[in-house]
C-alpha positions as CSV (number, residue, x, y, z in Angstrom):
1,M,17.9,27.2,8.7
2,I,17.3,23.8,7.5
3,V,15.6,23.5,4.2
4,L,13.8,20.4,2.8
5,T,12.8,19.4,-0.7
6,G,10.0,16.7,-1.5
7,A,8.3,18.3,1.8
8,T,4.5,17.7,0.4
9,G,5.2,13.9,-0.7
10,Q,4.8,10.9,1.3
11,L,8.1,10.9,3.1
12,G,8.6,14.4,3.0
13,S,5.8,15.4,4.4
14,Q,6.3,13.1,7.5
15,I,9.6,14.4,7.9
16,V,8.7,17.9,8.1
17,D,5.9,17.0,10.8
18,Q,8.7,15.4,13.0
19,L,11.3,18.0,12.5
20,L,8.6,20.7,13.8
21,A,8.2,18.6,16.6
22,R,11.9,19.1,17.3
23,I,12.9,22.8,16.4
24,P,10.9,26.1,16.0
25,A,9.3,26.5,12.5
26,D,10.9,29.6,11.7
27,Q,14.1,27.7,11.4
28,V,12.4,25.6,8.7
29,G,12.2,26.1,5.1
30,V,10.8,23.7,2.1
31,S,11.8,24.1,-1.4
32,V,8.6,22.6,-3.3
33,R,7.1,22.9,-7.2
34,D,4.0,23.8,-6.2
35,T,4.0,26.0,-3.3
36,A,0.1,26.2,-3.2
37,K,0.6,22.6,-1.8
38,A,2.6,23.9,1.0
39,A,0.0,26.4,2.1
40,E,-0.4,24.7,5.4
41,L,3.1,24.5,6.3
42,A,3.4,28.5,5.4
43,K,0.7,28.8,8.3
44,R,2.4,26.7,10.7
45,G,5.5,29.3,10.1
46,V,7.6,27.4,7.8
47,R,9.4,29.1,5.1
48,V,7.8,28.1,1.6
49,R,9.5,28.7,-1.6
50,R,9.5,27.3,-5.1
51,G,12.1,25.1,-6.1
52,D,12.5,22.6,-8.8
53,Y,15.4,20.2,-9.6
54,S,15.3,20.5,-13.1
55,E,15.6,24.4,-12.8
56,P,18.8,25.1,-10.9
57,D,17.9,28.9,-11.0
58,T,14.8,28.3,-8.6
59,L,17.1,26.3,-6.1
60,S,19.3,29.4,-5.3
61,Y,16.4,31.2,-3.9
62,A,14.8,28.2,-2.4
63,F,18.3,27.2,-0.5
64,E,19.0,30.7,0.6
65,G,20.1,30.7,4.3
66,A,20.5,27.1,4.7
67,D,22.6,25.5,6.9
68,Q,21.4,21.9,6.2
69,V,19.5,20.9,2.7
70,F,17.5,17.9,2.5
71,V,17.5,16.4,-0.9
72,V,14.8,13.9,-1.3
73,S,15.3,11.6,-4.3
74,S,14.1,12.4,-7.6
75,G,11.1,10.7,-9.2
76,A,13.0,10.0,-12.6
77,T,15.6,7.6,-13.2
78,G,18.6,7.1,-15.1
79,S,20.7,10.2,-16.1
80,E,17.9,12.5,-15.3
81,A,17.8,11.4,-12.0
82,V,21.4,12.3,-11.5
83,A,21.3,15.4,-13.3
84,Q,18.7,16.6,-10.6
85,H,20.6,15.2,-7.9
86,T,23.7,17.1,-8.7
87,N,21.6,20.2,-9.3
88,A,20.4,19.9,-5.9
89,I,23.6,19.4,-4.5
90,D,25.5,22.1,-6.2
91,A,22.8,24.4,-5.4
92,A,23.0,23.8,-1.6
93,R,26.6,24.2,-1.7
94,A,26.3,27.4,-3.3
95,A,23.8,28.6,-1.0
96,G,26.4,28.0,1.8
97,A,24.7,24.8,3.2
98,A,27.3,23.0,5.5
99,R,25.6,19.7,5.1
100,V,23.7,17.8,2.5
101,V,21.2,15.2,3.7
102,Y,19.9,12.8,0.8
103,T,17.5,9.9,0.5
104,S,19.2,6.9,-0.7
105,H,18.7,3.2,-0.4
106,Q,20.1,0.2,1.2
107,A,20.4,-1.4,-2.1
108,V,22.6,1.2,-3.5
109,S,24.6,-0.5,-6.2
110,S,26.2,0.7,-9.5
111,D,25.3,-3.0,-11.2
112,S,21.5,-3.5,-9.3
113,L,18.8,-5.1,-11.5
114,F,16.7,-2.1,-10.3
115,P,17.4,1.1,-11.8
116,P,17.3,3.5,-9.0
117,M,19.9,1.7,-6.9
118,R,22.1,2.8,-9.8
119,D,21.0,6.1,-9.6
120,H,21.8,6.5,-6.0
121,A,25.2,5.0,-6.6
122,A,26.0,7.8,-9.0
123,T,24.6,10.3,-6.4
124,E,26.8,9.2,-3.6
125,R,29.6,9.1,-5.9
126,Y,29.2,12.5,-6.7
127,F,29.0,13.4,-2.9
128,A,32.3,11.7,-2.3
129,E,33.9,13.9,-5.0
130,Q,32.6,16.8,-3.4
131,H,34.1,19.2,-0.3
132,G,31.3,19.4,2.4
133,A,29.7,17.0,4.9
134,F,26.9,15.1,3.6
135,T,24.6,12.3,4.9
136,S,23.3,9.3,2.6
137,L,20.6,7.9,4.3
138,R,20.4,4.3,2.9
139,N,16.6,3.7,3.5
140,G,14.8,0.2,3.5
141,F,12.6,-0.7,0.9
142,Y,9.4,1.1,1.3
143,A,6.6,-1.3,3.2
144,A,4.2,1.0,1.4
145,T,5.0,-0.8,-1.9
146,V,3.6,-3.9,-0.8
147,P,-0.4,-3.5,-0.9
148,W,0.5,-2.3,-4.2
149,L,2.4,-5.5,-4.9
150,I,-0.1,-7.9,-3.8
151,G,-3.0,-6.7,-6.3
152,N,-6.0,-8.2,-5.2
153,A,-4.7,-10.7,-3.4
154,L,-7.2,-9.9,-0.3
155,E,-10.5,-10.3,-2.7
156,S,-9.1,-13.3,-5.1
157,G,-7.2,-15.1,-2.4
158,T,-4.4,-15.4,-4.6
159,L,-1.0,-13.4,-4.7
160,S,0.0,-13.7,-8.2
161,A,3.4,-12.0,-8.7
162,P,6.9,-12.9,-10.7
163,D,9.5,-14.9,-8.5
164,D,10.8,-12.7,-5.8
165,G,13.1,-12.8,-2.7
166,P,13.5,-11.5,0.9
167,V,13.2,-7.7,1.6
168,S,13.6,-5.7,4.8
169,W,10.3,-3.5,4.3
170,T,10.4,-0.6,6.2
171,T,7.9,2.3,7.2
172,H,7.8,5.8,5.9
173,A,7.2,6.7,9.5
174,D,10.3,5.2,10.8
175,L,12.4,6.7,8.1
176,A,11.1,9.9,8.7
177,E,11.3,10.2,11.9
178,A,15.2,8.9,11.4
179,A,15.7,11.5,8.9
180,A,14.4,14.1,11.3
181,I,16.8,13.0,14.1
182,A,19.8,13.2,11.5
183,L,18.6,17.1,10.8
184,A,18.1,18.0,14.3
185,D,21.1,16.4,15.3
186,G,23.3,17.9,12.7
187,G,25.3,14.5,12.0
188,S,26.8,14.5,15.3
189,A,25.1,11.4,16.5
190,D,28.9,9.2,16.9
191,G,29.2,9.4,13.2
192,E,26.4,7.3,12.6
193,L,24.4,9.8,10.8
194,S,27.4,11.1,8.8
195,G,28.2,10.0,5.0
196,P,26.4,6.9,4.0
197,T,24.4,5.3,6.7
198,A,24.2,1.6,7.6
199,P,21.1,0.4,5.9
200,L,18.2,1.6,7.4
201,T,15.6,-1.3,7.4
202,G,12.7,-3.0,9.3
203,P,13.5,-5.8,11.8
204,E,13.2,-8.9,9.5
205,T,13.3,-9.8,5.8
206,L,9.9,-11.3,4.3
207,D,9.2,-12.5,0.5
208,L,6.0,-12.6,-1.1
209,E,5.5,-16.2,0.2
210,A,5.8,-15.1,3.7
211,V,3.4,-12.0,3.1
212,A,1.0,-14.3,1.8
213,G,1.1,-16.1,5.2
214,I,0.6,-13.0,7.1
215,L,-2.5,-12.2,5.4
216,S,-3.6,-15.6,5.6
217,D,-3.4,-15.4,9.5
218,L,-4.9,-11.8,9.5
219,T,-8.0,-12.7,7.4
220,G,-8.6,-16.0,8.7
221,R,-8.8,-17.5,5.2
222,R,-6.1,-18.8,2.9
223,I,-4.2,-16.3,0.7
224,S,-2.0,-18.7,-2.0
225,R,1.4,-17.1,-3.4
226,V,1.5,-18.0,-7.0
227,I,4.7,-17.4,-9.2
228,V,4.1,-15.9,-12.6
229,G,6.8,-15.9,-15.3
230,D,8.1,-12.6,-15.7
231,D,7.1,-12.0,-19.5
232,E,3.4,-13.4,-18.7
233,W,3.3,-10.9,-15.9
234,K,4.5,-8.0,-18.2
235,A,2.2,-8.9,-20.8
236,G,-0.7,-9.1,-18.3
237,A,-0.2,-5.6,-16.7
238,I,0.4,-3.9,-19.9
239,A,-3.1,-5.6,-20.9
240,H,-4.7,-3.7,-17.8
241,G,-3.3,-0.5,-18.9
242,M,0.3,-0.2,-17.3
243,P,2.6,1.3,-19.7
244,D,5.5,-0.8,-21.1
245,G,8.2,1.4,-19.1
246,A,6.5,1.1,-15.9
247,A,6.1,-2.6,-16.1
248,E,9.8,-3.3,-17.0
249,F,10.6,-1.1,-14.2
250,T,8.7,-2.8,-11.7
251,L,10.1,-6.3,-12.8
252,G,13.2,-4.7,-11.9
253,I,12.2,-4.8,-8.0
254,F,11.2,-8.5,-8.4
255,R,14.6,-8.9,-10.0
256,A,16.8,-7.4,-7.9
257,A,14.9,-9.2,-4.9
258,R,15.3,-12.6,-6.0
259,R,19.2,-11.8,-6.8
260,G,19.2,-10.9,-2.9
261,E,19.8,-7.4,-3.3
262,F,17.3,-6.4,-0.6
263,A,17.8,-9.3,1.8
264,V,19.7,-7.2,4.4
265,T,19.0,-6.1,8.1
266,D,20.5,-3.8,10.3
267,P,19.9,-2.6,13.7
268,A,21.0,0.8,13.1
269,L,17.6,2.1,12.5
270,E,16.4,1.0,15.9
271,R,19.3,2.5,17.4
272,I,18.6,5.8,15.9
273,L,14.8,5.6,16.8
274,G,15.4,4.4,20.3
275,R,12.8,1.9,20.2
276,P,11.8,-1.2,17.7
277,A,11.3,-0.5,14.0
278,A,7.7,-1.3,12.9
279,S,7.1,-4.6,11.2
280,L,5.5,-5.3,8.0
281,A,2.8,-7.4,9.9
282,S,2.0,-4.3,11.5
283,V,1.1,-2.4,8.2
284,L,-0.8,-5.4,6.9
285,E,-2.7,-5.4,10.0
286,K,-4.1,-1.9,9.0
287,L,-4.7,-2.8,5.5
288,V,-6.7,-5.5,6.4
289,A,-8.5,-3.5,8.8
290,G,-9.2,-0.8,6.4
291,Q,-11.0,-3.1,4.0
């Protein structure tokens, strides 16, 4: 049995759908904090059990009988995130899982300017210290972040944000399909899906200046890119209701991007998918069409 955590989230739900297209439902289980949200999966024949990274005792039941466990990275940060990841890894091993698959990031680094990258690095170190097979999917930066980063640019005609840098934006759909392939394959695809993977990225790197250009082409009107100082941006975000901690967290994205942490592309994702990966332009086209 393959047991997946985070199965009702934006990435996890798509992974489950992709996996169910490849293997029978009675070979799939999910570990979720709220089983009611997974009611439709239960109707499809998926085993649904409650599991919470912060409550290790729940994980032993949720992971029972698993040959593989898919661990979606925590929404927490810092020591809390790493503790939750290690709880899940330990529970998977204790349940007898021969392999653990984890959602890491292309920019994993112990000195990253974006805190979650440091958490991924600590989790990968923990994997390396353990016995047992694992796959750390080094996912590209989610393209779904872009509509949030551009704010009201489509209405105002101005994309105002701190200085940034190139990012290899990657869609949830492509990464979900790759994860399902990794799980269904069992890690035997010539080693490409064993251990830390190559960066699983979209086909190109684009900064927000390029994003503004694409939006201009799609809308037929100029969208200007305006750089705002970090402090000014943070003050404005807080004034509009963003908590201080969330604003500082978000600034980490810009700081890491302008240091070039996300400026990497790799053909690994397209090799795994057997097709081209979706472009950011295709994501933005849907955004504009949906207005």
